[in-house]
C-alpha positions as CSV (number, residue, x, y, z in Angstrom):
1,M,84.3,95.9,99.8
2,E,84.4,92.3,101.0
3,T,82.4,89.7,99.0
4,K,79.9,89.1,101.9
5,E,79.3,92.8,102.3
6,R,78.9,93.2,98.5
7,I,76.3,90.4,98.5
8,K,74.3,92.0,101.3
9,E,74.5,95.4,99.8
10,R,73.2,94.3,96.4
11,A,70.7,91.9,97.8
12,G,69.2,94.7,99.9
13,E,68.9,96.9,96.8
14,L,67.1,94.2,94.9
15,F,64.8,93.3,97.8
16,S,63.9,97.0,98.2
17,S,63.1,97.4,94.5
18,I,61.3,94.2,93.5
19,G,60.6,92.4,96.8
20,I,62.2,89.5,98.6
21,K,60.3,86.7,96.9
22,N,61.1,87.9,93.4
23,V,64.9,87.7,94.0
24,T,66.2,84.1,93.6
25,M,69.7,83.1,94.7
26,D,70.4,82.2,91.0
27,A,69.4,85.7,89.8
28,L,71.4,87.4,92.6
29,A,74.5,85.4,91.7
30,V,74.1,86.4,88.0
31,D,73.6,90.0,88.9
32,L,76.7,90.0,91.1
33,G,78.8,88.1,88.5
34,I,79.6,85.4,91.0
35,S,78.7,81.7,91.4
36,K,75.7,80.7,93.6
37,R,78.2,78.5,95.5
38,T,80.0,81.7,96.6
39,I,76.8,83.1,98.1
40,Y,76.2,79.8,100.0
41,E,79.8,80.0,101.4
42,H,78.6,83.1,103.3
43,F,74.9,82.4,103.9
44,R,73.3,79.1,104.9
45,D,70.2,79.7,102.8
46,K,68.0,82.6,101.5
47,D,66.4,83.1,104.9
48,D,69.8,83.6,106.5
49,L,70.7,86.1,103.7
50,V,67.5,88.0,104.2
51,I,67.9,88.2,108.0
52,Q,71.5,89.5,107.6
53,V,70.5,92.0,104.9
54,I,67.7,93.4,107.2
55,E,70.1,93.6,110.1
56,H,72.6,95.3,107.9
57,Q,70.0,97.8,106.7
58,I,68.9,98.6,110.3
59,I,72.5,99.1,111.4
60,T,73.4,101.2,108.4
61,N,70.3,103.4,108.7
62,N,70.9,103.9,112.5
63,K,74.5,104.9,111.9
64,S,73.4,107.6,109.5
65,F,70.8,108.7,112.0
66,L,73.5,108.9,114.7
67,E,75.6,111.1,112.5
68,I,72.6,113.4,112.0
69,I,71.9,113.5,115.8
70,S,75.6,114.3,116.5
71,A,75.7,117.1,113.9
72,A,72.3,118.7,114.5
73,G,72.0,122.0,116.5
74,D,69.4,120.4,118.8
75,V,67.6,117.2,119.2
76,I,64.4,118.3,117.6
77,E,66.3,119.5,114.5
78,A,67.8,116.0,114.4
79,L,64.3,114.5,114.6
80,F,63.1,116.7,111.8
81,L,66.1,115.8,109.6
82,I,65.7,112.0,110.3
83,I,62.0,112.1,109.5
84,R,62.7,114.0,106.2
85,K,65.4,111.5,105.3
86,E,63.1,108.5,106.1
87,H,60.3,110.1,104.1
88,E,62.5,110.2,101.0
89,R,63.8,106.7,101.6
90,F,60.2,105.3,101.8
91,K,59.6,106.6,98.3
92,T,62.2,104.3,96.9
93,I,60.9,101.1,98.6
94,N,58.6,98.8,96.7
95,P,55.4,98.0,98.7
96,I,56.0,94.4,97.9
97,Y,59.2,94.5,99.9
98,K,57.3,95.9,102.9
99,E,54.8,93.1,102.7
100,D,57.5,90.4,102.4
101,L,59.2,91.8,105.5
102,K,56.3,90.7,107.7
103,K,57.5,87.1,107.5
104,Y,60.9,88.0,108.9
105,F,60.1,90.6,111.6
106,P,59.6,88.0,114.4
107,R,63.1,86.6,113.8
108,I,64.6,90.1,113.5
109,N,62.9,91.0,116.8
110,E,64.3,87.9,118.5
111,C,67.9,88.2,117.3
112,F,68.3,92.0,117.2
113,Y,65.8,93.9,119.2
114,Q,65.9,91.6,122.2
115,D,69.6,92.1,122.6
116,N,69.6,95.1,124.8
117,E,73.4,95.8,124.5
118,K,73.3,95.6,120.7
119,L,70.1,97.8,120.7
120,K,71.8,100.5,122.8
121,E,74.9,100.5,120.6
122,F,73.0,101.0,117.3
123,S,69.8,102.6,118.5
124,A,69.4,106.1,117.1
125,S,66.2,106.5,119.1
126,Y,68.1,105.8,122.4
127,A,70.8,108.4,121.4
128,L,68.0,110.8,120.5
129,L,66.3,110.4,123.8
130,E,69.5,110.7,125.8
131,K,70.5,113.9,123.9
132,G,67.0,115.4,124.3
133,K,67.0,114.7,128.1
134,R,70.4,116.2,128.4
135,E,69.4,119.3,126.5
136,G,66.3,119.8,128.6
137,V,64.1,119.2,125.5
138,F,62.6,116.0,126.9
139,R,61.3,115.6,130.4
140,S,63.8,115.0,133.2
141,D,61.9,112.1,134.6
142,L,61.9,110.2,131.3
143,N,62.9,106.6,131.6
144,I,64.9,106.3,128.4
145,E,65.1,102.5,128.3
146,I,61.3,102.1,128.7
147,V,60.5,104.7,126.1
148,D,63.1,103.4,123.6
149,N,61.8,99.8,123.9
150,F,58.2,101.1,123.5
151,L,59.2,102.9,120.3
152,H,60.8,99.8,118.8
153,E,57.8,97.7,119.8
154,L,55.5,100.3,118.2
155,I,57.5,100.2,114.9
156,I,57.4,96.4,114.8
157,F,53.6,96.5,115.5
158,L,53.1,99.1,112.7
159,H,55.0,96.9,110.3
160,N,53.2,93.7,111.3
161,S,49.6,94.9,111.8
162,D,47.1,93.7,109.2
163,R,44.6,96.3,110.4
164,I,47.1,99.1,109.8
165,R,47.8,97.7,106.4
166,L,44.1,97.6,105.5
167,M,43.8,101.2,106.6
168,N,46.3,101.9,103.8
169,L,48.3,104.4,105.9
170,K,51.3,105.8,104.4
171,E,54.6,106.1,106.3
172,V,54.2,109.9,106.4
173,D,50.8,109.5,108.1
174,I,52.3,107.2,110.7
175,L,55.0,109.8,111.4
176,S,52.5,112.7,111.5
177,F,49.7,111.2,113.5
178,I,51.4,108.6,115.8
179,L,55.1,109.3,116.3
180,L,55.2,113.1,116.3
181,P,52.3,113.4,118.9
182,Y,54.1,110.9,121.0
183,F,57.3,112.9,121.0
184,R,55.3,116.1,121.7
185,G,54.0,114.3,124.8
186,I,57.5,113.7,126.3
187,C,58.7,117.3,125.5
188,T,59.3,120.1,128.0
189,R,58.1,123.6,127.2
190,K,61.4,124.2,125.5
191,G,60.9,121.0,123.5
192,Q,57.3,122.1,122.6
193,E,58.6,125.4,121.2
194,L,61.2,123.6,119.1
195,M,58.6,121.2,117.8
196,E,56.5,124.2,116.8
197,K,59.5,125.7,115.1
198,Y,60.4,122.6,112.9
199,F,57.0,121.0,112.5
200,S,54.5,123.8,112.3
201,E,54.1,123.6,108.5
């Protein structure tokens, strides 16, 4: 693994476990067994490191989701497996990290989510919607680009909303009471039956 990738990988692990603010560049260098100068050869400052780490995590997660979508028997099974995977991942993330992320989401949105070509390339939700429409699971009149952009905006809102945070909603609640009903709403009868099959319990 290249030095830059190793730095991003380890920084992401530390951010997730103890929060962004609690990881200094000095501590990261010691943990990696490299000089702080080496880190600064690859990243301008800590903010640059954080932005690149978050982008790396988004792309890595989406690649794993794309593999699930490709391998699943149908798109609703893929949705079920992705939600289960995310539920397990959320358990390993320190709430401090989630709070720290709020500072960086506007910049992530600007440099990643506003790039439509980049978004289509790595967007698991875009691939999910395309597959679902092709399989007759999602409505044939579905505008994939609009729905995909809405889903990304919804996720950004949920991460940034102080009101949502004060409600103390867990990620599983957001999935169960916001995202799943939305997906049910864009399903055909075939899709509704598959939703019942995978999410009835």
